[in-house]
C-alpha positions as CSV (number, residue, x, y, z in Angstrom):
1,M,-8.1,-34.8,7.8
2,L,-5.9,-32.4,5.7
3,S,-8.2,-32.1,2.8
4,R,-9.8,-28.8,2.1
5,N,-13.6,-28.1,2.2
6,P,-14.5,-25.7,-0.7
7,L,-17.8,-24.9,1.0
8,L,-16.2,-23.1,4.0
9,K,-16.3,-19.4,3.8
10,G,-15.5,-16.5,6.1
11,Y,-13.2,-13.6,6.8
12,L,-10.3,-16.0,7.5
13,K,-8.4,-17.7,4.8
14,L,-8.6,-21.5,4.6
15,P,-5.6,-23.1,6.2
16,G,-3.6,-25.6,4.1
17,R,-0.2,-26.3,2.7
18,K,1.4,-23.2,1.2
19,S,4.7,-22.3,-0.4
20,L,7.0,-20.0,1.5
21,E,7.1,-17.8,-1.6
22,S,3.3,-17.1,-1.3
23,I,4.0,-15.7,2.2
24,V,7.3,-13.8,1.8
25,K,9.8,-12.9,-0.9
26,T,12.2,-15.7,-0.6
27,N,14.7,-14.2,-3.0
28,E,15.1,-11.2,-0.8
29,L,15.3,-13.2,2.4
30,S,18.0,-15.4,0.9
31,K,20.3,-12.4,0.9
32,L,20.0,-11.9,4.6
33,S,21.6,-13.6,7.6
34,S,19.7,-16.2,9.6
35,A,19.2,-13.7,12.4
36,E,17.7,-11.2,10.1
37,I,15.4,-13.7,8.6
38,M,14.3,-14.8,12.1
39,N,13.6,-11.3,13.1
40,I,11.5,-10.5,10.0
41,W,9.5,-13.7,10.4
42,M,8.7,-13.1,14.0
43,M,7.8,-9.4,13.4
44,R,5.6,-10.4,10.5
45,H,3.5,-12.6,12.6
46,E,3.5,-10.6,15.8
47,N,0.3,-8.6,15.2
48,L,-1.6,-11.0,13.1
49,I,-4.7,-12.6,14.6
50,Q,-4.9,-15.6,12.3
51,Y,-1.2,-16.6,12.3
52,Y,1.5,-17.6,14.8
53,G,5.2,-17.8,13.8
54,R,8.3,-19.3,15.3
55,I,11.6,-20.8,14.2
56,V,13.4,-24.1,14.9
57,S,17.0,-25.0,14.0
58,A,17.5,-27.2,10.9
59,D,19.1,-29.8,13.1
60,A,16.1,-29.9,15.5
61,Y,13.7,-30.3,12.5
62,R,15.7,-33.1,11.1
63,A,15.5,-34.9,14.4
64,L,11.8,-34.2,14.6
65,L,10.8,-35.5,11.2
66,P,11.3,-39.3,11.8
67,R,9.3,-39.0,15.0
68,F,6.5,-37.2,13.3
69,E,6.5,-39.8,10.6
70,K,6.5,-42.8,13.0
71,C,3.9,-41.3,15.4
72,P,1.8,-38.8,13.3
73,Y,-1.0,-38.4,15.8
74,F,-1.2,-36.8,19.2
75,V,-3.6,-35.1,21.6
76,I,-3.3,-31.6,23.1
77,P,-5.6,-30.0,25.6
78,I,-6.7,-26.4,24.9
79,F,-7.4,-24.5,28.0
80,R,-10.2,-21.9,28.4
81,D,-11.3,-19.7,31.3
82,T,-12.8,-22.4,33.4
83,A,-12.5,-25.6,31.3
84,L,-10.7,-27.2,28.4
85,F,-11.2,-29.2,25.2
86,N,-8.9,-31.6,23.5
87,V,-7.6,-31.5,19.9
88,V,-6.0,-34.2,17.8
89,T,-3.0,-33.4,15.7
90,C,-2.1,-35.3,12.5
91,F,1.3,-35.0,10.7
92,D,1.5,-35.2,6.9
93,R,4.8,-34.4,5.2
94,D,5.6,-30.8,6.3
95,L,2.1,-30.0,7.7
96,I,0.2,-30.8,10.9
97,G,-3.6,-30.6,10.9
98,V,-5.4,-29.8,14.1
99,S,-9.0,-30.6,14.8
100,P,-11.2,-30.9,18.0
101,L,-11.1,-34.4,19.4
102,K,-14.9,-34.9,19.3
103,A,-15.0,-34.1,15.6
104,W,-12.1,-36.4,14.9
105,Q,-13.7,-39.3,16.8
106,D,-16.8,-38.9,14.6
107,K,-15.1,-38.6,11.2
108,Q,-11.5,-39.7,11.7
109,D,-9.2,-38.6,8.8
110,A,-12.2,-37.0,7.0
111,T,-12.4,-34.4,9.8
112,D,-12.2,-30.7,8.8
113,V,-9.0,-29.0,9.8
114,H,-9.4,-25.9,12.0
115,M,-5.7,-25.1,12.4
116,T,-2.5,-26.0,10.6
117,I,1.1,-26.0,11.6
118,Q,3.5,-25.9,8.7
119,F,7.3,-26.3,8.5
120,F,9.2,-24.4,5.8
121,D,12.7,-25.8,5.3
122,D,13.6,-23.5,2.4
123,F,16.5,-22.1,4.3
124,A,17.5,-25.2,6.2
125,A,20.6,-26.0,4.1
126,T,21.8,-22.4,3.6
127,K,20.8,-20.7,6.9
128,G,20.4,-23.5,9.3
129,I,16.8,-22.6,10.2
130,V,13.3,-23.8,9.6
131,L,10.4,-21.4,9.7
132,V,7.2,-22.5,11.4
133,R,3.7,-21.1,10.9
134,A,0.5,-21.9,12.6
135,E,-2.7,-20.8,10.8
136,I,-6.3,-20.6,12.2
137,K,-9.3,-21.3,10.0
138,D,-12.1,-20.0,12.3
139,E,-13.2,-18.9,15.8
140,I,-12.7,-22.4,17.3
141,F,-9.1,-21.5,18.0
142,K,-7.3,-18.4,19.2
143,K,-3.8,-17.3,18.6
144,S,-2.8,-18.3,22.1
145,D,-4.0,-21.8,21.2
146,C,-1.6,-21.8,18.3
147,A,1.3,-20.9,20.5
148,F,0.4,-23.5,23.2
149,A,-0.2,-26.3,20.7
150,C,2.9,-25.6,18.7
151,T,5.1,-25.3,21.8
152,M,3.8,-28.5,23.3
153,L,4.1,-30.5,20.1
154,L,7.7,-29.4,19.6
155,K,8.5,-30.1,23.2
156,Y,6.8,-33.6,23.4
157,Y,8.3,-34.7,20.1
158,S,11.8,-33.3,20.9
159,L,12.4,-34.6,24.4
160,P,13.1,-38.3,24.3
161,L,11.4,-39.2,27.6
162,K,8.3,-37.3,26.8
163,Y,8.2,-38.7,23.3
164,Q,8.5,-42.3,24.5
165,E,6.1,-42.0,27.4
166,W,3.4,-40.0,25.8
167,V,3.6,-39.7,22.0
168,E,4.7,-43.3,21.3
169,T,2.2,-44.7,23.8
170,F,-0.6,-42.6,22.2
171,N,0.2,-43.9,18.7
172,K,1.3,-47.5,19.4
173,S,-0.5,-48.5,22.6
174,P,-3.4,-46.2,23.1
175,Q,-5.1,-48.5,25.6
176,S,-2.0,-47.8,27.9
177,F,-2.2,-44.0,27.5
178,D,-2.9,-42.6,31.0
179,Y,-5.0,-39.6,29.9
180,H,-5.7,-38.3,33.4
181,R,-2.0,-38.2,34.4
182,Y,-1.1,-36.7,31.0
183,L,-3.8,-34.0,31.5
184,R,-2.5,-33.1,34.9
185,Q,1.0,-32.7,33.4
186,M,-0.3,-30.5,30.6
187,K,-2.2,-28.5,33.1
188,D,1.1,-27.8,34.8
189,E,2.6,-26.9,31.4
190,A,-0.1,-24.4,30.9
191,Q,0.1,-23.1,34.5
192,R,-3.6,-23.7,35.0
193,N,-3.8,-24.7,38.7
194,D,-7.4,-23.3,38.7
195,I,-8.7,-26.3,36.7
196,G,-9.2,-29.5,38.7
197,I,-8.3,-32.9,37.0
198,L,-9.7,-36.1,38.5
199,D,-7.7,-39.3,38.4
200,K,-9.1,-42.7,37.4
201,K,-9.6,-43.8,41.0
202,T,-11.5,-40.7,41.9
203,E,-13.7,-41.1,38.9
204,R,-14.5,-44.7,39.9
205,R,-15.4,-43.7,43.4
206,A,-17.8,-40.9,42.2
């Protein structure tokens, strides 16, 4: 899922694992305070269409890592004007690949990645922060999708109850994953009360 396709072309750069040095001058940033680095990182990504940036604490990242490793897959709904589509996320070392669910069901780990979320821990030991960057490959995703997917992943992997109920179930007991209830919860997270979600009983009666 995280492999690159050399045949893909376009005005957007192909997402994939990158070094922090290829994005910013790490030597210069290392001379600054953590607050200054955070400010530069967020301002750098503020007006970019293809990228979304945020920061997590080094302690939070260290707590997230074993959970990502134990449960590398998850599903996130992406909301549009009147509908939604689902994406699958796959963690590999410091990088999360994001692909539409339908494509993933067809190709599994050979699926092309359309968005990546990468964690840069270069300043974890010295500044106590980890820089996060989401990168879009093409028009399937918007920057707002990056923000929502990134926020939900961090939230559902960070909070113990959400991690146990949803992430662990999705990875270890997928047959027990209550997708309809999960989708209603995610709809509330996105504040999209305009989109109706049927439960299983309603579907069976239809």
